N, C-alpha and C positions, 0 to 999 in steps of 0.2 A: 673096340676096333679089331679087326682080324690081323693075326700075326701068322705069316705063312710058315710052314713047317721046316723050310730052309733059312729062316730069317737069322737063326744064331748058331747053325751048325759050325761054321768055321771058327767063330769066335764068340764070346759071350754077349756081344751087343755088335749091331751093325750100325756104328754111330753116324755113318754118312746118310744113311736112310732115316735115321731117327731126327737128324738135325733139319732135314728138309721137309719133314712131315709126311713121309711116305704112305704111312698107314692110314692118315687122313685122306690123302689123295685116292688111296685103294677103296675108302669107303663109298666113293662115288663111281669108281669104274676101275675094273681091271685091264683096261685097254680093249681094243678092236682090231682083230685080224685084217679087217678090210682097209685101215688105214696103212697106206705105204711109206714106211719108215726106212731111209736109207743111211747107211754107213760107208763113207768113202775113207779107205785105210789101205795100208800095206797088204795085208792078206789075212786069212783067218783059217783057224782049226774048224772046219765044218763038221767034222765027227765029233767035237767037244760035247761033253754031256749037257752043257748050258745052252748049246745051240742046235741040238738035233730036234728037227720038227719045226724050227723056227724060222727057216730061211726060205723066202720067196725067189730069190735070185741070187746066183753066184757065178763068177767067171772061172771055170775050173781050169783055164789055160794060166791062171795067176801063179807065178812061182816065187813071189817075194816072201820075205820073213812074215811068220804067222803070229807071233806073240802079241805085238802091239795092238793089231786090229782085232784080235780075239779079246783082248782085256777091254778095248773100247766098246765092242759089239755087246758084250755080255753085261756091261753097266747099263746100256740103253735097254736091253730086252731080253737077258738071258732067261732060261727056263726058271721059273718061280713056282713055289709050293710043290715041288717034285722030290722032295726029301733028299736032295743032293746039293752040295756046294752053296752058293749065294743066291739070295734074292735079288731082282733087278727092280729099278724104278718103272720101267715099261711094262712089268708083269706079263701078261698074255699078247703083247704086242709082237707082231712079226717083223722080219727084218729082211731088206735088199742088200746085198753086201757088194761094194764096187770098189775099183782101184782107187789109188791116191792120186788123182789128178783132175783138172778142170774139165776135161772132156768126159770124163765119167760123171762128174757132177751134173754136166748138162744132160747126158744120157738118163741120170736118174731122174732128173726133173721131167724130161719128155716121156719117161715112162711111168710117170705118175706119182713120184714120191712128194708126199706133202711136208716133209721135214727132212733134212739131211744133216748129218754129223761130219765135220771136217776137223779132225784131231791131227792136223799137220801145218806145217810151215812151209810156203813155197818161196818166200824170199823176204828181204828187209826193205824193199823199195816199192813204190805204187807202179802199177803197170796197167796201162789204159785198156788193154785188150783183156786182162783178167777181169778188171772191173765192168767191161762190157759182157763178159760171160757170167759175172755175178748177177748184174742188172737183168739179163735174160732169164736167169733160173727164177730170181725174185719175182719178176714181172709174169712169170709162168705160174706163179702160185706156190712156190717152195720156199719154207721157211729155213734159213740157213744159220746153223750154230757151229762156231769155231773156237778151238783153243786159242787163248791170247798169247800164250808163250810162256817159257819156264824161267824167266829172269835173267838168265844169261843170253838168251835168244837174241840175235841181232844186236849183241853188245851191252844189254843191260835192260833192267825192268822197265825204264821210260821209253825204251826204242818201241816204234810201232812194228809189228809182225803181221805178215800178210798169209792168208786171206783175212784173218781177223779183223784187220784195220781197215778192209774195204767197206764203202757203203752198203747197205742192206745185208750185212752179215752181224750177227749176234755174237759178241765176243765174250768169252767166260774165262775168269781167272779163278785163282784157288783160295780156298780157307781150310783152316783145320777144325778139329773138333769143338774148338771153343769159339768158333768164329774168328780165329786168328788169321790175319794176312801173312804174318811171318810163321814159317813153319816151326822154327824155335822162336818162342815168344822172346823178344829183346835183341833178337839178331836180325837185322835188316838184310843180310845176305842171304837169308833163306826165303824171300819172297820170290813170287813169280811175277808176270808181267802186270804192272800197276801203272796206267797211263789213260790218256784220253779216249782211248778206243775200246776200253773194257765196258762192257753194258752190265754185267752181273757177275756175282762170285758162286761157286759150288764147291763142294767137297773135293779137294785135290791135293791134300797133303796126308800122307800114311793112309790112304783109302783101301779097303779090302777089294781084291780082285783076282782074277784068274787068267793066266797067261797061256795055258796049255792044258789039255785034257789031265784032270786029276792033280793040277799044279795051282794051289791057291795061297797068294802072298799079299802083301801090301805094297803100295808104290805111291810115288810122286808125280805130280804132272798136271798141267791144265788139259791134256789130252784125256785125263780121267775125270776131270771137272765138267768138260763140255758134254759128255753123254749123259749126266744127271739132267741137264736142262732140255737135251734132246728127247729123252724118254718121258719128261714131264709134258712136252709139247705134243708127244704121241697120245698121252692120256688126255690132254685137253682136247685134241681133235677127235678122240673116240667119244666124247661127250657131245661135242658140236662140230661135225666135220666141215661145215662151211665157214669156220672161223677164217678171217682174212690174216696176212701177214702182219698187217698193222695192228689188228687186235691182239694176236699172240703177242707181239712185241710190248704192246701198252700193257696188258695184264701181267706178263713176267715182271715188268719194271714196277707196276704199281703194288703189287702183291709181295715184292721182295721184303726181305726183314733188313732194316736199317742197322748196319753195324759200324757206323762212322765212330761212335764214341768209344768202341772197343779198339779201333785202329785209326787214331787221331792224325797219325803221321801220313795217312794214305787217304785222306778226304779228297774227293773229286777225282780219283785215279781207280776207283774199285766200282764204279758204275752205281746202280740203284741199290745195291746191298746184296744180300745172300739169298738165293734161290729159296722160295717158299712154295713147295709144290703142292702141299696140301690146300694153301690158301688160293693158289692158282687154279687148280682143277675146281674147287669150291665155287670159284668166282664164274667160271664157265658154266657149271652146274645152276647157279643162280640165273643166268642168262636165258637158259632153256626153261627153267621154272616160270620166269616171267612170260615168255611166249605161251606156254601152256596154260597159264592163268588169264591169258587174254590181253596182256600188257602190251600189244603191238599194234593198236590202233586199227586192226581189222574188225575181229569181233562179230561176225554175222553167223557163225554156226555156234555148235554148243561148246566148243572149246575156246571160243573167242578168235578163231582164225579162219578166215575165208580168202584163199588166195585168188579166187576169181573176181572178188569185190573189195579190194583193199580200200582202207582209208575211210571207212563209213561209220566208224566208231561202233558202240554197242557191246565191246568186250569188257571185261571187269574193271579195267581202268584205261580204256583205249583212248580216252582224250580226243574223241571224235575224229581220230585218224590224223591229228595234226602233228604227233611226234610220239616217241617210243615211251609210251606209259607215264608221261609227265602232264599233269593238268595243274596249271597254277593255283587253282582253287582247291582241287580235291586232293592230289597226291600230297601236298605239303602238309597236310593234316594228318596222313597216315604213315608218315616217316618216323615217327616216335614221340613221345611226349616232350623230351628235352631236345629241342631243335638246336640248341647250342652245339651238340655233338655232331650234328648232320652238316656235312661239306659235299661239294660237287667237284670232282676232279676231272680234269680234260684228259685226252688220251696220251698225254706227254707226262702226266703225273702231277700237274699243277692245280692249284686250288682255283676254282673258278666261279664268278657271280654268273649265273645261269641267265639272269635278266639281260646281261650285256653280251653273253657268249655268242659266237659264231655258230652256224648250223653245223651239227655232227654229233658224234657219239661222245657221252660223259658217263662217268660212274658216281653213283651216290654211296657215300662212305658214312657208316655210322660207328663213331668211336674206333677208326681205324680199320673197320670191317666193310668190305664191300657188300651192299645190300641189294643193289640192282644195277643194272644198266639202263640209260635212257637215251633218246634221241631227239634233239632239238631241230626243227626245221628253220 
């Protein structure tokens, strides 16, 4: 696997990128500049060596503090393989940089952002109008990632923090290099938010980052965990730009690494597990391969796809156009010799009996690895 030339410049290892399988993700894509990725934050050093040439939009009237936003944006998609500083999960992904508020979140969405990072807290109580704004952004097709809170936020780690706790927001809390929820293992006072709103964990304890031109440090906070997820979503979209918000959500959850055994005191409060960028991007890549192989039930041209005449079968495993690559007699025989290792998972991550399942998308999993996505009518 490729190792960018700035991967280990600042320290001997970039443990955060190692932990989430960044190099595996990059073996499928380096990102696509056409995918509009937004970061809503305080402000940014746009002249930073990790941001030059990366910015599609910036409000130059912004006079807020620049360090926090710079750290977040460079984790999402700072310059990578440029012999300077740090590698970023988003690699070649470019950025649109917005102010830290709900209005700019809406602006980003209507300016075409496919994913937006919100590493900030707006309050500790539910607000109907903010939820309406979130719903509007989500329904407009923008996937929303937010930091869950830093443990003391809103009074303690069990407290809900907004916008992370709103519906349609993907909330991220922190892990350390050993998949540890406690920054100091054995010390529960060193955790970040762990509660029912958390959807996933990502590196957020002692992560390498940069806060200003030429200034590289380590830092703690879910503000720095969320952008690893945002950058991963950008890579997923670069592979398949028409991914829906529901598909993104489900793939991130399904491919997350379960860390409950390592953190027994926090089971049920840390979401689906720790972000696995490599497996998430690979899963999307497999979805693309299945279409190219004709597993979409169209199959009237050489590649098994004919948009002008869908549902007529004839693709490699088109199943006569009835559903997405699943034929009750044929495909079950092609999934592997040991069918005991095969399971079907719904978009909520639950094991399902396909014969009794409702119409919709499902994942076929072989020994814990997603091997294809299917659709049942």
